[in-house]
C-alpha positions in Angstrom: 42.2 -8.6 1.5 43.1 -6.1 4.2 39.5 -4.7 4.0 38.1 -8.2 4.4 40.3 -8.8 7.5 39.1 -5.5 9.0 35.5 -6.4 8.4 36.0 -9.9 9.8 37.7 -8.7 13.0 34.8 -6.4 13.6 32.3 -9.2 13.2 30.6 -7.9 10.1 30.4 -11.3 8.4 29.0 -12.9 11.5 26.2 -10.4 12.1 22.6 -10.8 10.8 21.9 -7.1 10.4 18.4 -6.1 9.2 18.0 -5.1 5.6 17.4 -1.4 5.2 14.7 -0.7 2.6 12.6 2.2 3.9 12.0 4.5 6.7 10.2 4.1 9.0 10.7 0.3 8.7 7.7 -2.1 8.7 8.2 -3.1 12.3 7.5 0.5 13.5 4.0 0.6 12.1 1.4 0.2 14.8 -2.4 -0.3 15.0 -2.8 3.1 16.8 -2.2 4.9 13.5 -5.2 4.3 11.2 -7.8 5.7 8.9 -8.5 8.9 10.8 -4.8 9.8 10.6 -4.7 9.0 7.0 -7.7 11.2 6.2 -6.2 14.1 8.2 -2.9 13.8 6.4 -4.5 13.7 3.0 -6.7 16.6 3.8 -3.6 18.7 4.7 -1.9 18.1 1.4 -1.4 21.3 -0.6 -3.1 21.3 -4.0 -0.3 23.6 -5.2 2.3 20.8 -5.0 2.1 17.6 -7.1 2.1 14.2 -5.4 3.4 10.7 -6.2 1.0 7.8 -6.4 2.0 4.2 -5.8 -0.6 1.5 -6.8 0.0 -2.0 -5.4 -1.0 -5.1 -7.3 -0.3 -7.9 -4.9 -0.9 -10.9 -7.2 1.5 -13.2 -8.9 1.0 -16.2 -11.1 4.1 -17.7 -9.5 5.5 -17.0 -6.0 9.3 -16.5 -6.2 10.8 -18.2 -3.2 13.3 -15.4 -2.5 10.6 -12.7 -2.3 9.6 -11.3 1.1 7.0 -8.9 -0.3 3.3 -9.2 0.6 1.9 -11.0 -2.5 -0.8 -13.6 -3.2 -0.5 -16.4 -5.7 -3.3 -16.9 -8.2 -4.0 -19.1 -11.2 -6.9 -17.1 -12.5 -7.9 -13.4 -12.9 -11.0 -13.9 -10.8 -9.6 -12.5 -7.5 -7.7 -9.8 -9.5 -10.9 -8.6 -11.1 -12.5 -8.2 -7.6 -9.4 -6.4 -6.4 -9.5 -4.0 -9.3 -13.2 -3.3 -8.5 -12.2 -2.3 -5.0 -9.1 -0.4 -6.1 -11.2 1.7 -8.6 -13.6 2.6 -5.7 -10.6 3.5 -3.5 -9.2 5.8 -6.2 -12.5 7.6 -6.6 -12.8 8.0 -2.8 -9.3 9.2 -2.3 -9.4 11.6 -5.2 -12.9 12.8 -4.8 -13.4 12.9 -1.0 -10.1 12.9 0.9 -7.7 15.0 -1.1 -8.1 18.7 -2.0 -9.6 19.4 -5.5 -7.1 20.3 -8.2 -4.3 18.0 -6.9 -1.9 17.1 -9.6 -0.2 13.7 -10.1 3.5 14.1 -10.5 4.5 10.4 -10.5 2.6 7.2 -10.9 4.2 3.8 -10.2 2.5 0.4 -10.5 4.2 -2.1 -8.3 3.6 -5.5 -6.8 3.4 -8.4 -7.0 3.1 -8.5 -10.8 1.2 -5.5 -12.2 1.6 -6.9 -15.7 -0.5 -10.0 -15.0 -3.6 -7.8 -15.5 -5.4 -8.3 -18.7 -5.5 -5.5 -21.2 -9.1 -4.7 -20.2 -8.2 -4.6 -16.4 -5.1 -2.5 -17.0 -7.1 0.0 -19.1 -9.8 0.2 -16.5 -7.2 0.9 -13.8 -5.5 3.6 -15.8 -8.8 5.2 -16.8 -9.7 5.5 -13.1 -6.4 7.1 -12.3 -6.5 9.5 -15.3 -10.1 10.5 -14.3 -9.3 11.0 -10.6 -6.1 12.9 -11.0 -4.8 15.7 -13.2 -1.3 15.0 -14.5 1.4 17.4 -13.8 3.5 18.9 -16.6 6.5 16.8 -15.4 4.4 13.7 -14.9 6.2 10.3 -15.0 4.6 6.9 -15.3 6.6 3.8 -14.3 5.8 0.1 -13.8 7.4 -3.1 -12.5 7.5 -6.0 -15.0 8.0 -9.7 -14.9 9.0 -10.6 -18.4 7.4 -14.1 -18.1 4.0 -12.5 -17.4 3.8 -9.4 -19.6 1.5 -9.9 -22.5 2.3 -7.6 -25.5 -1.2 -6.0 -25.4 -0.8 -5.1 -21.7 2.5 -3.4 -22.4 1.0 -1.6 -25.4 -1.9 -0.4 -23.2 0.5 1.2 -20.8 2.7 2.6 -23.6 -0.4 4.3 -25.1 -0.5 6.2 -21.9 3.1 7.3 -22.4 4.8 4.8 -20.1 8.1 6.5 -19.2 10.1 3.9 -17.3 10.0 0.2 -16.7 11.7 -1.8 -13.9 12.4 -5.4 -14.9 13.1 -8.1 -12.3 15.9 -10.4 -13.3 17.8 -11.3 -10.1 20.1 -13.8 -11.9 20.3 -15.5 -15.2 22.1 -18.7 -14.0 19.7 -21.6 -14.5 20.7 -23.4 -11.3 20.2 -20.2 -9.3 16.9 -19.6 -10.9 15.7 -23.1 -10.1 16.7 -22.6 -6.5 14.7 -19.4 -6.0 11.6 -20.5 -7.9 12.1 -18.0 -10.7 12.8 -19.5 -14.1 13.3 -16.7 -16.7 15.3 -16.9 -19.9 17.4 -14.2 -21.3 15.5 -14.4 -24.5 12.1 -13.7 -22.8 13.7 -10.8 -21.0 15.3 -9.5 -24.2 12.0 -9.6 -26.1 10.2 -7.6 -23.5 13.0 -5.0 -23.4 12.9 -4.7 -27.2 9.1 -4.1 -27.3 9.5 -1.4 -24.5 12.3 0.3 -26.4 10.3 0.2 -29.7 7.3 1.6 -27.9 9.2 4.7 -26.7 9.9 3.8 -23.1 12.8 6.1 -22.3 14.3 4.6 -19.2 14.9 0.9 -18.2 15.8 -0.3 -14.8 16.9 -3.9 -14.0 16.8 -5.5 -10.5 19.5 -7.9 -9.5 20.3 -9.8 -6.3 23.6 -11.1 -4.9 23.9 -13.7 -2.1 21.5 -16.1 -3.8 21.7 -19.9 -3.4 24.4 -21.5 -5.6 25.5 -18.1 -6.8 29.2 -17.5 -7.3 31.3 -14.5 -8.4 31.6 -16.2 -11.8 27.9 -16.8 -12.3 27.1 -13.3 -11.2 29.6 -11.9 -13.6 28.0 -13.9 -16.3 24.6 -12.5 -15.4 26.1 -8.9 -15.4 27.4 -9.5 -18.9 23.9 -10.5 -20.1 22.4 -7.5 -18.4 24.8 -5.1 -20.0 23.7 -6.5 -23.4 20.2 -5.3 -22.6 21.5 -1.7 -22.3 19.7 -0.6 -19.1 19.7 3.0 -18.0 19.9 2.1 -14.3 20.4 -1.0 -12.1 19.5 -1.9 -8.6 21.8 -4.5 -7.0 20.4 -5.7 -3.6 21.8 -8.2 -1.2 19.4 -11.2 -0.7 17.9 -11.2 2.8 17.2 -14.8 3.9 14.4 -14.4 6.5 12.3 -17.6 6.4 10.9 -16.8 9.9 9.2 -13.8 8.2 8.7 -15.0 4.7 7.6 -18.6 4.9 8.2 -19.3 1.2 11.9 -18.9 1.8 12.0 -22.3 3.6 12.1 -23.7 0.0 15.7 -22.3 -0.3 18.3 -24.5 1.4 20.4 -22.7 3.9 23.5 -24.7 2.9 23.3 -23.4 -0.6 23.7 -19.8 0.5 27.1 -18.1 0.1 28.7 -16.9 3.4 29.4 -13.3 4.4 32.9 -13.1 2.8 31.5 -14.5 -0.4 28.6 -12.1 -0.4 31.0 -9.2 0.1 33.2 -10.3 -2.7 30.2 -10.6 -5.0 29.1 -7.1 -4.2 32.5 -5.6 -4.8 33.0 -7.5 -8.0 29.6 -6.4 -9.3 30.4 -2.8 -8.4 33.7 -2.8 -10.1 32.3 -4.5 -13.2 29.4 -2.0 -13.5 31.7 1.1 -13.0 34.1 -0.3 -15.6 31.1 -0.5 -18.0 30.4 3.2 -17.4 27.7 3.2 -14.7 27.8 5.7 -11.9 27.8 4.1 -8.4 24.9 5.7 -6.5 24.4 5.1 -2.8 24.4 1.6 -1.4 22.7 -0.4 -4.1 22.0 1.6 -7.3 23.9 2.3 -10.5 22.9 4.5 -13.4 24.3 5.8 -16.7 25.8 9.3 -16.3 23.0 10.8 -18.4 20.2 9.0 -16.6 18.0 11.2 -14.3 19.1 9.3 -11.2 22.7 10.1 -11.8 21.9 13.7 -12.7 20.0 14.0 -9.4 22.9 12.5 -7.5 25.3 15.1 -8.9 22.8 17.9 -8.2 22.3 16.8 -4.6 18.5 16.3 -5.2 18.5 12.5 -4.8 16.1 11.0 -2.3 15.2 7.5 -1.1 11.8 6.1 -0.6 10.5 2.6 0.1 11.5 1.5 -3.4 15.1 2.7 -3.3 16.8 5.8 -4.6 14.8 8.2 -6.7 14.9 11.5 -8.4 11.2 12.1 -7.4 10.9 15.6 -5.9 7.3 15.2 -4.8 6.9 15.7 -1.0 4.0 13.4 -0.6 3.6 9.7 -1.6 0.1 8.2 -1.5 -0.3 4.4 -1.6 -3.3 2.8 -3.1 -4.3 -0.8 -2.9 
């Protein structure tokens, strides 16, 4: 309570501080930096050092109201097929024209959006293009973001045949009232089934994304969600504070302001969640991540090699991250 009083006196609960996700932040990007700079930077990459690749799939079959990411809703795969056509050409141009020959791929992450909305044929085509364009490093790691409600078994199998190492599953909250208020209905059973298939397929590391500060969320409902999440046996967790920015993300106008918890309630949720996860054996890493002591993220934190990129904390040691899509 004393800590809450100190924070209240200093106006922390009254401020609308920006959410820190990456550096430089999106509002620092300018039109003066463009293709010529990108070509120059890629041409200067040393072929002796592996790079990380991030491939963006911006499509979703449903648009979650809480999300502020750049995504596009679609009911069919027609626009996705055209996008993959363009993406395959981009991969060939970047790998064959702009980067030095012999460059190795140290990390590959498929993000979005919903990468797993691709059909098996589209996913295979995308991975074939990446495998053809880049040589994999000895320490290569392949990871993907998954929406359990849109992850066909054959698509998961296509990635696991390529030795998928790590999966990041979006949960946010398992409370039905909260899910309805954020436009993301997702049962524990659906999530559990996807987790089981990934584990059976040899995926060694599982991350789960959660949010606090959601509409109608309480300490008790968040604690209930945490108990369900623990039952899934994740290796690491990301626990972010929901950023309500309807002036930036128009879909957030669907979320009623009056249903959002206040600053004191948000703080209490974050502290409760931290204490709960630490009591369950997770290591508290940085401002919003948790990992089992044996997980590579926790190992990197102990070794002092932990870094942070636009996706959060990572044990990725590659100096260069190249975005595609």
